[in-house]
N, C-alpha and C positions, 0 to 999 in steps of 0.2 A: 779151630775145627776144621778138617778138611772137607772138601767137596764130596769125596765120598763117604765121609762120617757123618754129613748132614741130610744125605740120600739114604742114608741106609734103611732099606725095609721098605721103599720106594720101589713101584714096579717099573721099569724102563722098558724101552722098546728096544733099545740097543743098549751095550756092556758100553759104558764111561771108560775114555782111551784112561790108560794109568797114570797119564802125566797131570791130566785135566782133576782126576779124582784126589790125586795128592795135592791140590793148590788150597791154600787158604783161605777162607770164606770170612769176611768181615760183617757181611749182614745181610740179613732177606727181605726180598720187598715182593709187593705187587702191582706198587703203583711205580710208574718208571721216572716220575718224579720226586722219589725219595731214592733213588738208587745213588750209590756213593761208589766210587773204585772198591773192587773187591767182592760188590755183591752178588748173590744169587737172585735173579729175576724170575717170578712166576707170571706168565702171560695167559690170562684168563679168558674164553671166549667171552663176550658180554651181548648184551641185549641187543644194543645197536654197531660195536665196534669191536673188532675180535681184538682180543689184548696183544696179540703176537704183532700187530700194528706198531704196537709202541714197543716191541723189540729193538728196533735200530736205536731208539731215544734211549733205550736201557746201555746197550754196548757203547753209546757217544758218551754215557756218563761213568762209562768202568766197569760195567757190570762182568763177572767173570764167564758167565753161562746164564743162559735164559732157559726153562724149564717151561713146557707147554704140552696140551693134548695134542696139537695139531702138527703136521710136519714144520720143516723150515720154510720160509715162505721164500720166494724167488728173490734173489738180489742183495738175503742178510746173511750176514758172515758172523763168526765168532762161534763160540761153543754152543750147541742146542740139544738141547735131552727131550725127547718125546716121551710123556707119562701115559699111562692108561687112563687115569683122573687125577685132574689138577689141582682141586681144591685137599682130595685126600694127600697128595704127595705135598702139598703146601702145609698140611696138619703134622704129617710125620716130620718135615724138614725143621718146622718149627719147634715142635716139641723137642728133638734131637738138639738143634741149635741152644735151647734152653735148659737143657739138661734135665730133660723132665719131670718139670716143676711139679705135674700132676699126681707125682708120686708119694710127694713130701707133703703135701696139703689134703684136706679133706673138702671135696668139691661138692657140692649138694646143687642138681640141675630140676629145675621145674617146669614143666610141661603141660600143655593142656589150652583150651580157647579160652576161657576166663580166668581170672583169678592169680595168675602166675606173679602181676605185678605186686598186687597187695601182702602176697605169699611170701613173695623174695624179701620185702620191707621189712614182714613181721619178722622174719627167721633172723636177717641182718639185725636188727634192734634188738633179739635174744642174744645174740651173739656177741655183739659189742656191750650190751648190757651186763655180760656176765665176763667181760675185761678183755676180752678178745680182740684182736688187730685183726678187720677182715676187708676184703674184696666184694663186691656188686656189681654184676654186670645187668642191665633190663632195660626195658622200652623209656622208662623216664631219664637215667641217667647212668652212669658209671662211678663207682667209689673204689677207691685205694687208699688205707690207711688213712683215711678222712677226708683225702682230697677228692672232689667231686668234676665230673666233664660232662656233658651235655652225650648223649647216646646217638649214636649215629644208627645203628640197628638193634634189635631187641638182642639179638646175639653177634657178637662180633666176629669178625673173621679169625680163624685160628690163630693167626701171627700174633693179633692184640692179644687174645686169651692169653697164649703162652706167656707173653711178654707182660701181662697183668702177675700172671700165677709168679711170675720170678722176680717180680717187684716185691710181690705179696711178703714172698719169703724174706727177702733183703730186711724188708722192715719188721720181721719179727712177726707174720700173721701167717696161720694155719689153717684158716677157713674161708673157703670163695664159696659165694652164691650166685647162680645165675640162670635167668630167663632161658630157656631154650626153644625157641621157635620150630614150628614145623617144617617151614625155609631152611634153618639153620641145618637142622636133620637131613632134610632130603638133599640138601647141595653138598653137605659134609664138611661145615664147618667146627664142627666138633667130634670130628673123625680122632679116633683113637685116645681122647682124653679118659681117665680114669674117674668117674662119678664116685663118690661115697655113697651119695643116695640121691635115689630120682623119686620126682612126685610128679604123680598124676592128679590134677585139678578136676576135669571135665572135658568132655568134647560135644561141641554145638556146630552150626553150621557158618563154616568161615573160611576165606582163601582158597573157593573151590575155583577161582579165576588161575589158580597156579595147581590146585592139586587135582583139580576133574571133577572127581567123586570123594562122597565123604568116605569110604574104604581106602581111600587113596591117604586120605588126609590121617585116617587113623594109624595105618601101616607107617607112614612117618612117624608120628609121634611114639608108637612101638619101639622105633629105633634106641631111644636112649635107654630103653628097659632090657632092649639085648646086648646092649654092650657100644654102641655107635664104634665098631672097630676097635674097641680095647676088650677087657674083660668085662662081663657084667658088673653093674654096681653092686655094693656091699648088702645095701637096703632097697626097696621099692617102697614108698609111701602111696598109696591108690586111696582114691575115691570111691568108696563099696557102694554108694548111692547114685554112682551114676552109670548106665549102661555100658557103656566102652571101658569103662573102670575094671567093672568085673570080669569082662575078657581079659585082662592083663594079666597073664600068669609070670610069677616069680621065674627067670632064669637059673640055671644051677648054679649054686654058689649064694645066691640071693635070698635074705629073711623079707618078707612079703608082711607090711603092717597095713593093714588096714582101717579107713577113717569115716565116718558119715554120721548121720542123724538116726537113721533106720536101723533094724535089726541084723545082725550079722558082721557087723564092723568089728575090727578087735578094738580100735580107739572109739567110743561113743560120747555124742554130745546130749547132755539130760537137762530136764532144768532150765529151760532156754528162757531169758527173759530179756526185750528189748525195747530200748526206748531212745529219748532224747539224748540220756547221757551213756550209750552204748548197749553193750551187752553184759549179761551175766547170767554164769551158765558151770556147768560141771563136766568135766573129761574123765568118762570112765572106761580104766584099762584094767583088765581082770578084775580083782578084787578091789582094787583101789580106786577113790575118787579124789580130782584135785580141781579145786576151784577156781574160775577164770573170769576176770574183770576187764571189761577193753573198753577204751573209748568208741570203738567203731561200730556204727551200726548195723543192723540187719543180719537175715538168715543166710545170704551168700558170705559176711563175712565170720560167721559161726563155721563154715566151711573153710574159707581161709585161715581162721584160727588153728582150727583141726591140722591141717595139713603141716603147717609151721611147727607146732607143736611137737606132731610125730616126728618131722624132719629133725627137731632142735633131739627129742627123746632119742634118736637113731646115732647123736654125736654126741650119746653121753653127759647130756645137759642135766640138772637136777630138777626135779619139778619147781622147786623157790625160783630158780634163775630162769625157765621157761615162762612160769607167771609172771614176771618181775618185767622182762621185755617185752611181753605183751601189752601189759598194760601201760607201759612206755611208750608204745606206738602209737600216738596220738592221732597222726591224719597221715595218706599217702597222696601227692600230687594229682587232683584229677580224678580223685576217687572218691566220691561223694563229697566233695570238698566243700565246704561252705563258703558263700560270700557274705558278709556282714557286712552293713554298712548304716544299721540301726532301724532296718525296714520291719515292719509286723508283719513277715510272711517270710519262709524260709526260702533261700536262692541255694541249688545246689548244681556243683558240674560234675560230670561224671564221661568217661571216657565209654560207655557203653556204645558199641556200635555194631552189635551183632543182634538177632530178635530176643536170643535167649538174655543175652546182658542188659537189655532195655526192660525185658520183662523182671527181670532181677531188682534194677534199680527202682524201678516204679514200685514193687512189693514191699522192698524197704521205705519209700517214702508211704506208701499204704500203712504199713505199721506203726507210722508214726502218730496216725488218725488226724490228718490234716481236715478243712473244711471241702477242699477240693485242690485238685493234683493237674497242674499244666505244665506237659512234655513238650519240648522243643528240641526236634532231631532232625538230622539228614543223613543221606548215603552217598558213601563216596563214589568218585569217579573211575572208570576202568578197573572196576571191582567186579564180582561176583554179583549180576545182574539179580539173578533170583532170589536173593536173600531181601529184596528192598521190598517187596509186598509183606514179607514176612514181618518185617520190621516196621510197616504201617501199620498192619495189624495187630502187633504187639502193644504200640501206643496206644492206639483206639480203644482196644480192648480195656485197659488198664486206667486211663486217663479219663481227666473230666473234659479236658480242653488240648486242643494238640495243634501244636505252630510247625509246619512243616515248610524245612528252608534247604539250605546248601550245605554239604562238609567241606571236601574237598575234591571239588566236582574235576579237577585235571582236564581232562582234555574232552570231557565230554561237554555236551550243553545241561547247563542246570536247571533248566525245566523237563527238559525227557528223563533226568533222574526222579526227579519231584514226581513226575506223571506213573514213573514204575512202582513208587513208592504209594503214591494215592489208589492204586488197583489193591491194595491191601487194608488201606484206611477206610473205602468206601463199604468194607463187608460189616461196618458198625456206624452207628448214628451218632458217633462221636463229635460236638462243634468242631472244627477244626479251621485253621486259615492257612496259605500259602503264601510265602515271602521267601523268593532266592537269596534278597540280600541278607547275610547272617546278621549283620549288625542292627538291620530294620526288624528283625525278627524277632532278635531280644529284647528289643526296645515293645513290641507288640507282647510278648510274653510276660515282661515285667509291669507293665502300665495296666496290662487283665489281672495281674493277684490283686487279692483283697487279705485284710489281716485274716492269721491262721491256716493262709494257702502254701503249697511247695510249688515252688518252682523246678521244674529239672533241665538242665542246658544239656543233653547229652549228644556224644559222639567225636569230641576233640580232648576233652579232658586236658590232660595237662600240655597239649601242643600250644604252640606261641605263633602257628603259621595258618595258611589257608593256601592251600595248591590249586590255583588256575590254570586256564589251558597255556594263557603262555608268562605267567610270573608267578610267584610266590610272596605271599601279602604276610606282612606282622598281623597276627589276630589272634586273641588270647580273650577266650570266652570271660574266663575270671576278672579281667581287666577292662573289658566291654561291658559288663555286667556291672561291675564298679561305676564306671561312668555313665552309665543309664541310669543308674539308682540315685546317685548323687542329683543327675539332670531331673530326677521327678522329686526333688525333695529332700532326698535323704543324706547321713553322713556328712562328710567334708563341707558341703556346700548349702547344707540345711542352716537355712536363716534362724 
């Protein structure tokens, strides 16, 4: 494919010379280390280093041309193509390079603050259960035709996405499910992708260190339903019980399907029963009722199941296929994930890192009628400080005992982060302790537990690391909890 064909549809500052436009491109990259002879290199402005600084290295490695929002740096030769928006240009180029694979598959994009990962896992389980070869991109992992790799971003860059779609087609698949973060929407990582179905879960306070206001955050989410640079999705699946969801209108050519527990939704959950064995309820759509059984517990998973069921419905799956796939999705890593070493109390690890998510996960625990709920949580450093007291209040409001610790402190002082959260925790009289060392804090929480209690280790979920100021440590709440429980005399080390 020629340079001109790959950049077709990209707004450039100056016309590309005919000779350069006719040159054959062998690959596309935005990491100069991955450039090979004949590649087109995209140089993005970064937080600390402008991608243009790597242009010389890209040319040394044989790049055919460099594409950038910035003008050519002094002393850098080679073909330089200045564009209006770098990531949109990359998305358009990647789409062209891989032959517009999004036109040949059904892509479902899921956005919202909470529930994206579980909804995506559920829908992928439904599709695979129905016999489809699938792709999945999300916070925990990327899957492609059964191959699993660790996720780098919740939503990969457009180049990786279009490569994934192309490889899915080569493997005989026609269905892709992806979490679509507000960052990806705002930055243009999903620009130009044709979505079959767009799903909205909910909107609560998060990422205001990036978006600055809730309205800006909401506006970023809405980009998915407007088309994100492509035609709007064929279907939008919207949480009718969420105030922001009710504000999302269907674009021209989009069929809107709402879901919820309250009145007014197209697909409603009724006769909900939740227990240790999971959920039993009915989905009512029009005059029909569809029984649902899921091993996932709690009201929050009613919404996740509704969202996945509706998305599957828009893809033409039968009620039997939908119910079977939901029943087969037994657990999602780091989402109310149980840690069992034979102890007489329940230990769960959950990714909850907003006040709303924390309330939801504690409410699930309360619904299981424990004697006592012990909640351990922390707040991330270098992120929205204003949500820290809100998380402290959420934990104190619903728990019997709180252990306040560190999450990923990054460049901040862990004690300063804890102090921010304490401002909300002090609004209630809930007994609590503060321990910045997360492993020691987990030991305190588990040692406190008695038979019939539930211990929630919140904030990190599936993460296997802890980001400190000067290093990243290997740290997995699940593994640490198992080690501590064994040290307390349970499990493998029990005598």
